[in-house]
C-alpha positions in Angstrom: -122.6 -168.7 -48.2 -123.5 -165.9 -50.7 -121.4 -163.5 -48.6 -118.4 -165.8 -48.9 -118.7 -165.9 -52.7 -119.0 -162.1 -52.9 -116.0 -161.6 -50.5 -113.9 -164.1 -52.5 -114.9 -162.5 -55.8 -114.0 -159.1 -54.5 -110.6 -160.4 -53.3 -109.9 -162.0 -56.6 -110.9 -158.8 -58.5 -108.7 -156.7 -56.2 -105.8 -159.1 -56.8 -106.3 -159.0 -60.5 -106.3 -155.2 -60.5 -103.1 -155.1 -58.4 -101.3 -157.4 -60.9 -102.6 -155.4 -63.8 -101.4 -152.2 -62.1 -97.9 -153.7 -61.8 -97.9 -154.7 -65.4 -98.7 -151.2 -66.5 -96.7 -149.3 -63.9 -94.0 -147.0 -65.3 -90.6 -148.7 -65.5 -87.8 -147.5 -63.4 -85.1 -145.7 -65.3 -81.4 -146.0 -64.3 -78.2 -144.6 -65.4 -75.0 -146.6 -65.1 -72.6 -145.9 -63.6 -74.2 -143.8 -61.0 -71.0 -141.8 -60.5 -67.8 -141.3 -62.2 -64.5 -139.4 -61.6 -62.6 -137.1 -63.9 -59.5 -135.0 -63.6 -60.4 -131.4 -64.4 -58.3 -128.4 -65.4 -59.9 -125.1 -64.5 -57.0 -122.9 -65.7 -55.8 -120.3 -63.2 -58.7 -121.4 -60.8 -57.0 -124.7 -60.2 -57.9 -128.3 -61.0 -57.9 -131.9 -59.8 -60.2 -134.8 -59.3 -63.9 -134.3 -59.4 -66.8 -136.7 -59.0 -69.9 -136.5 -61.2 -73.1 -138.1 -59.9 -75.9 -138.8 -62.3 -79.6 -139.6 -61.8 -82.4 -140.3 -64.3 -86.2 -140.1 -64.2 -87.5 -140.8 -67.7 -85.9 -138.3 -70.1 -85.1 -136.0 -67.2 -81.6 -136.4 -65.8 -79.4 -134.5 -63.3 -75.7 -134.4 -62.7 -74.0 -133.1 -59.6 -70.3 -132.1 -59.6 -68.2 -132.3 -56.4 -64.5 -131.6 -56.0 -62.3 -131.3 -53.0 -59.4 -130.4 -55.3 -61.2 -127.4 -56.8 -62.1 -124.9 -54.0 -64.2 -121.8 -53.7 -62.0 -118.7 -54.2 -64.3 -116.6 -52.0 -67.4 -117.2 -49.8 -70.4 -118.0 -51.9 -74.0 -118.0 -51.0 -76.5 -120.8 -51.7 -77.6 -121.0 -55.3 -75.3 -118.2 -56.5 -73.3 -120.1 -59.2 -74.8 -120.4 -62.7 -73.4 -123.6 -64.1 -73.6 -125.5 -67.3 -72.0 -129.0 -67.7 -71.7 -130.1 -71.3 -71.2 -133.8 -71.9 -70.3 -135.4 -75.2 -72.8 -137.9 -76.7 -71.1 -141.0 -78.1 -73.4 -140.9 -81.2 -72.4 -137.3 -81.8 -73.3 -133.9 -80.4 -73.5 -132.8 -76.8 -76.0 -132.6 -74.0 -76.1 -129.6 -71.6 -77.0 -129.8 -67.9 -77.7 -126.4 -66.4 -78.8 -124.8 -63.2 -78.0 -122.5 -60.3 -78.0 -125.1 -57.5 -75.1 -125.0 -55.0 -74.7 -125.1 -51.3 -73.3 -122.1 -49.4 -69.5 -122.3 -49.4 -66.8 -120.5 -47.4 -63.6 -119.5 -49.1 -61.5 -122.6 -49.6 -64.4 -125.0 -49.3 -64.7 -127.8 -51.9 -66.8 -126.8 -54.9 -70.2 -128.5 -55.4 -72.7 -127.5 -58.1 -75.9 -129.3 -58.9 -78.0 -131.0 -59.4 -77.8 -129.6 -62.9 -80.8 -130.6 -65.1 -80.8 -131.9 -68.6 -82.7 -134.1 -71.1 -81.5 -137.5 -72.2 -82.7 -140.1 -74.6 -82.8 -143.8 -74.0 -79.4 -145.3 -74.9 -77.5 -142.0 -74.6 -73.9 -142.6 -73.7 -72.4 -139.4 -72.3 -68.8 -138.6 -71.4 -67.2 -135.5 -69.8 -64.0 -135.7 -71.8 -64.3 -133.3 -74.7 -67.1 -131.3 -72.9 -66.8 -128.6 -70.2 -68.1 -127.2 -67.0 -68.7 -123.4 -67.0 -69.5 -121.7 -63.7 -70.3 -118.0 -63.5 -69.8 -116.4 -60.2 -70.2 -112.6 -59.7 -69.9 -112.1 -63.5 -66.6 -114.1 -63.7 -66.8 -117.3 -65.8 -64.7 -120.3 -64.8 -64.3 -123.0 -67.4 -63.2 -126.5 -66.5 -62.3 -129.3 -68.9 -61.6 -133.0 -68.3 -58.0 -133.9 -69.1 -59.0 -137.5 -69.9 -61.9 -139.9 -70.1 -64.1 -140.3 -67.0 -63.7 -143.4 -64.9 -65.2 -146.1 -64.8 -66.7 -145.0 -68.1 -69.4 -142.9 -69.8 -72.9 -142.5 -68.3 -75.3 -144.7 -70.2 -79.0 -143.8 -69.7 -81.9 -146.2 -70.0 
């Protein structure tokens, strides 16, 4: 009978610790919407629709840019594009997301850069319109700007 009490006591203690662990577990952070589209103008390098995909983990956030309308002018090797995406904060100022992440691309392939890393604060509302994407390839800088607000709306970070 003593073993039963010890076993039951241990089970209750383990259950209490599990519930306490859940109560103190870090909260999941989310950005909404998870993706948005813009129409970008990249000057003589072209333009068209692009999709921005955002993720968040605490104050760290990433944004990936994909566009089938904007294509690689030449073959590019993996991680060869230095990119900075500047988004406009609704409360004022900007937030920059930077990196050198990109897949290998053949000439004419859709452009993809990212994930580009940045730091956000809880409640940040970030919009591409008014910001820019700069990509430096072989010393040539390409600047793209959104021609209107992103759809369905700005990224809002938890």
